[in-house]
N, C-alpha and C positions, 0 to 999 in steps of 0.2 A: 769688464769684470770688476765687482767691488773688491777693494783692497782692505785686508784685515791684518792688523798687527798683533801677533801672539807673543806675549810676554811669558817665558817659561824658564824654569831652572833646569829641569830635567830634560836632556836631549841627547841623542847618541853622541859619544859612546857610553852615556850612562846605561847601567842595567837596572833591572827590576820593573815592577808594574807601572811605576809613575811615568815612565818615558813612552809607554806604548799608546796611551790614549791620544796624545796630541801628535805623535809621529803619524798615526793613522788618520787623524782628522786633517792634518796638513797634507796627506797623500791624496785624499779623496775630495777635498773642498773645490779644487778647480773643475771637477765634474759637475759642480753646482754653481758655476759661474762666480766663484770667489777665489781670489788670489791670496794665499797666505804669505806673510812676511814674518820671519822669525826674529826675535830678539833673545839672545841667550848669553850666559857668561862666557868670557873668553878663557878663563883659567878656573873652572869649577872644581870643587873637591868632592867627587862622587864616592860614596862608600863601596859601591860595586860598579864594575864597568863590563860592557858587552861590546867588544869591537865588531862583532857580526852585524849589529844593528846599523852601523854606518852604511852598509849596502842597501839598507831599506829607506834611506833619506831620499826623498823625490829629487830627481835630477833637475837642475836649474832653479831650485827654490832659492830665494833671496834671504840671506841670514846676516843680521848685524850682531856684532859681538862687542862686549866691553869688559875690561877686567873687573874682578870682584875681589873684595877683601874677604878671605876665608879663615875665620878663627880657628875652626877645626884642624887646619894644617898646622898652626903653631901649638895648639893643645896636644896634638898627636906626638909632637917631639917629646913632650913631658910625660905622657900618659900611655902612649902606644896603643894597644888593643882595647883599653877601656873607652878611650874617646871614640874609636871606630865603632864599638858596640853602640854607644850613645847616639852617634850620627846615623847609624843603621836602624835606630828604633829599638835596639835590644837593651832594655833597662831592667837589670835584676832587682827584684823586690826583696829578695833575701840575701843576707850576708854581703851587703854593699860594703866596699872598703871605703876608707875615709876620703881617699882621692875621689872616688866615684860620687860620694855625696857632695863633695865640694864642686866638682864639675857639674852635677845636676842642678845645684843651687845657682851657679853662675849661669848656666844655659837658660834656666828658667826665669831668673830675675834681672840679669843684665842684658840679655838679647831678647828684646820683645819687638816683634812677635817671634822671632827666630834669629839664628846666627847670620843670616844674610841681610840683615836691616841696613848695613853700610853701603849696600848697593842701591838703595832706594833713591837718594837725592841725585847722585851723578847720572843715574839712569833716566830720571825725569828730565834732567837738563839736556841730556843727549837725544833722547826720544822726542822732545819737543820739536826739534829742528827736523828730525827724520820724519815726523808725521807731516809736517808741512812740505818737505821735500818730495816725499812719496805720494802725497795727496791721499793719506790713509783715511778710510771711511769709518772704520770701527776698530776699537782696542779690546783685545781679550786678555785677561790675566788668568793664569791657572795655578792653584796652590793646593796643597802646601808645596814649598814654604810660603806662608801667607805674606811675607814681604813682597812678593810679586803683586799682591793686591794693593799694597801701599804705593807701588809705582803707578799702577792704574788709577788710584785715588789722586795722586799728584797731577797726572796728565788731565784727568777730568776737571780738576780745579783750574788748571792753567789754560785749557783749551776748549772745556766743555764739549769734548768729542763723545760720541756713543761709546758706552763702556759695558762689556759683558764680563761678569766674574764667574769662574768655573771652580767650584769646590770639589776636588777629587775625594777629600775627606772633610769632615766637620772641623771647626776651629776650637772653640773653647770646650766643647763637649766630648772631644777625642779622649779616649781612655788614658793615654800616656800623660795628659796634663796633670792628673792627680799625682804622678811620680816626679814631677819637676821641682817639688818643694818651694812652690810659689808663695810669696808673701800676699797678704790681703791686698795691698797696693798693686802688686803685679797682676793678680787675677782681675781686678778692676780695670786695669790698663788694657789687658787683653780684651775684655768684654767691650770696653769703650771703642777700641779699634775695629772689632768685629761689627758692632752696630754702625759705625761710621762707614764702613765698606758697604754693608748690606743696604744701608739707606741712601748711599751716594750713586751705586751703580744703576744703570738703566735697566739691566736684566741679570738674572741670576740662574746659573745652571748648576745642578747638583746631581749626584749619582744615585740617590735613593729617595723614596718617598718619606722616610723617617727624617732625613735631613731637610727636605722640603717643608714638613710640618713644623719642624724646630725653627727654621728660619722665618716662616710665616708669622711666628709670634713677635718677630723683631722688626720686620719690614713689610710694607705694602707693595713693594716692587714685585713685578711678575717673576715667578720661579718656575723653571722647567726641569723635568727629570730626564736626563740623558745618561743611561747607564754606561758602563764599560761594555766591551763586546769581543768578538773573535774576528779574525781576518779571513777573508774569502780565499786568500791563497794557501789556506791550511792544507797541508798534504794528506794523502789518503792512508789507508791501513798500512802501518809499519811492522805488522806481524805481532801477534800476541805473545806475552811471556809464557814460558812453560811452567814456571812456579805460580803460586797463588800470591801474586804481588799486590800489595796495598802501597800506593805511591802518594806521597805529599809533595807538591812543587811549590817552593816559596819558603819564606822564613818561618820558623817555629820559634817564637819569642817565649820568654819565661812564663808570661801570663797566658799564652796560647798553648797550653800544655794539656792535651786530652788525657788526663790520667785515668778516666773511666774506660777509655778504649784500651789503654795499656793493661789495665786490670782484667777486662773481659777477655782480651787476646791471650793473657797469661793463663786464665782459667781453661780456655779451650785447648791450649797447647798441652796442658797437664792431662786433660781428659781425652784427647783425640790424637792418636799417633800419626795418622795420615795428615791431619792439619799441621801437626808439629814438623812433619818432614817437608811439607810444601810451603809453609808460610814464609813470606819475605817482605819486610818493611823497607821501603826505598824512600829516603828523605833527600830531596833535591833542593838545595839552598842553605842558608845559614841556620844552624840549629844551636840553641842556647844550652849552656852547661846544665841548667836546671831540668830541661827536657830530657837530655841524655842521662842524667842521674835517675830520673823518674822511670825511664825505660829499663835501666839496669836494675833498679829496685824490684821490677816485676819480672825479672829474669828473661827479658827478651833481647838482650844484647847479642846473642848468637843469630838472631833473625833479622837484624838491622844492617842496612847498607847505607851509610851517609855519604852522598856524592858531592856535597858542597854546591857552590854556585856553579851553574852551567849556562851557556849561551841560550838565548831564546829558542833558537832552533833545535838545539839538543834537548832542551826541556820539553818541547812539543813532542819529540819522538818518545820520551818516556811516558808522556801522557797517553799517547796513542797505543803503546805496547802494554801498559798495565792492566791488570784484571780488574782492579778497583781504584778509583781516584778519591783521596781523602781531602776534605775541605774542613778547616778548623777555625773557629772564632772564639774569642775570650768570652767567657760566661758572665756578662754584665749587661745592665740596661743601656750603658752607653755604646755598646757594639750591636745593638738590635738593627740599626740602619746601615751597617757596614756591610757592603756587597763586594767581596774580593773580586778583583779583575780576573783572577784565574778560573772563576766559576764558568765564565762564558767560554773560555778555551777548553775547559773540561767537558762542557756541553758538546762543543764541536768535535771532540776526540771520540765521542760516542761510546764511551765506557762508563759503567755505573758509577755514580757519585754517592759517597758515603759522608754526610756532613754532620759535624757537631757544633752546636752553637747555643745562644741564649734562647729562652723560651718563646719569645716573639720575634725571632730573628726574620728579617725580611727575605732572606734567601729561601726560606721554607716555601713561600708563595711562588717564587720563580721555578724552583725545582718541581714543585707540585704541578704547575701549569704546563711545564714542558716535559713532564714525566721522565726526568733524567736521572733520578736517584732517590734516596731516602734521607730525611733530616731527623736528627735526634737532638733532644736537650741533655743536659748533664745528670739527669736523674733516671734516664731510661736505659739502665744497664741491661735488663732482662730482654727488652725489645731489641736492643743493640746485638745482643748475643744471638737471638734467634735469627735475625737478619743476616749476620755473618755466617752463620751455619748454613742458611739457605743459600747464600752466595757460594759458599764452598761446595755445597752439593751440586749446584748448576755447573760449577767450574770443573768438578770431577766428571760430569756427564758431557762436558764440552758444550754447555748450553748457557753460559754466562755472557749475556750481551745486553744492550740497551735499546729499547724501542721508544724513542722520544717522539714528540711532536714537531712541528715545523719551528725551527728556531731562528729562521732568517731575519726576523725583526732585531735580532741582536748582533747582526753582522756589522762590521765596522763602516761599511759603505752606507747601510741604511741609517745607522746612527748619525753619520755625518750629514745626511739629507736632513735630519732633524735639527742639526746645529745650524745648517745653512739657512734654514727657514727663520731661526732666531736672528741671524745676521741680516 
């Protein structure tokens, strides 16, 4: 078997979508004659944890760990929830406190590319010997955090070993970069590091065509698109909710606030007594204060159930039980290539997907091809209203279901096959 060293920050018991991709790749790679060997932090500072994911770690997998300096731990002592919000990706764009502004400036300008930068050099020194000892054939780094790619860069420079970089999200074009209060010098440093990684790696893996096209302007190295996916051990029908539930699984950040939806739902609630009686919004995951205030402004607070972060297995049950699954992305050009990992689990849940995102959102093509739902931009209020009323009518007649096409190409095992071909 070929041996591949995977350098990752997120690994069980980390929670959230970032851990799923490589947990499943590591699970299925041996099926394709590739032995994964993990390198992860010994003492990571994960903003959310999911202990249940430890049960999904492949038995017998070899894992190397090394301590990491975590600035967020020290900052949390001073700022508490403010730092936790920032490390979770929740950046308030309105009414930021002085402390939040200071922490954002520090995060953006003193920790480049991110707060895990101090793990790079000791990791390169440590892994240089591990690669020789284990006779590793290929190194793969996955980010964000993009410091993982700097570890790969160091190993490439030291050993000239084949190196694949996996970008779960873009680097300098990611939406939150604009909120980090970067100086001109800091922006240029990010760009320089991004270009160095993209031109030094042997192969590049991304999760969307948009990111592929963006990176193709920077490097001539081969770029492959391997999306996220759903796992084949997904459980069957969990029983559908009695109420007309619209569920969102995952974080709803301040900028990811579908106010057009809240406005449309508010209007239908006022006009339709049956709808008002049956509507229930379920929000599973971290929800920002800005989103909650927006929901309250439109008079929907009595219809909302905020469940907070749940384990992955529990979140799957809510996906299967819901009448409609809500997918939301920030309305900007920077997010057109963002394909949330939950999309594929939504598809596997076989419930209608109602998605809101930018005009040229890549998700629209996938949902259209698989016939798994409807996608709206932020100007289609009337179309959104008609669709919701149509869904509600089908719900009342017990006919609300989703007739999708074959989605097997998005299974984790099939996607791992594509990765193995790159290795």
